[in-house]
N, C-alpha and C positions, 0 to 999 in steps of 0.2 A: 684398734682400728676405728676409723671414723666413717660414718655413713654419709654419702653425698646427699644433697638436698632433694634430688629427684629419685632416691631409692624408694621402692615400694615397701621396704622393710620398716621404714619410719612409721610408727603408729600401729604396727601389726601386733595383734594380741599374742602371736606365737613366738615373737622374738625373744631370744635368750642371749644375754651377754655374760660370758664367763671368762675372767682373766684376760680381758681385751680381745677375746675371740667371739665372733658373731656366729650363732647357731640359731636354730628354731626347731619347732616340732616337726616341720616338713623335712628339714635338712640337719639332722642331729650331728652329723660329722662336719658340718660347715656349709654355709650358704654359697652357692655358685656366684662367681664374680659378676656374671651378666645380670643377676638379680640384685646383688648389692649395689652395683653401679647404676642401676635404673635403666639399663639397656633393654631389659625384659620386664614386662609388667606381670608380676606374679599373681594378679587377680585371675590369670588364665593358667591352666595346668602346665606343668613343666616336668620333663622326664626326671623321675626319681623323687618327686615331692610327696609320694605316698598318698596322693589324693587330697593333700592339705595345701590350700592357697591362702593368700592374704585375707585376713579378717581384721577389721578395725577394732583396736583395743578400746575398752570402756575405761577411760582414765579415772572416772569417778569411783568405779568399783575397785580399781587397783589402789587408789589412794586410801579408800576406806579399809581395805584389807591390810595395807601396810601399817596403818595407825591403830588398828583394832587390837593389837597384841600388847 
């Protein structure tokens, strides 16, 4: 699955991509289409998100963790 350019999932620290399926810490069973499509800004609470919303990923930390092993 591909994320549209206006998706609030892009750059989120909670995003998980498993076998071409988009999940995240907020929606472990799958991200709702209105969030993936960018129709809903997930910086605001959404029903079923378990209190977890968009948080900007720190790409420098992710890169360092990836190459530290």
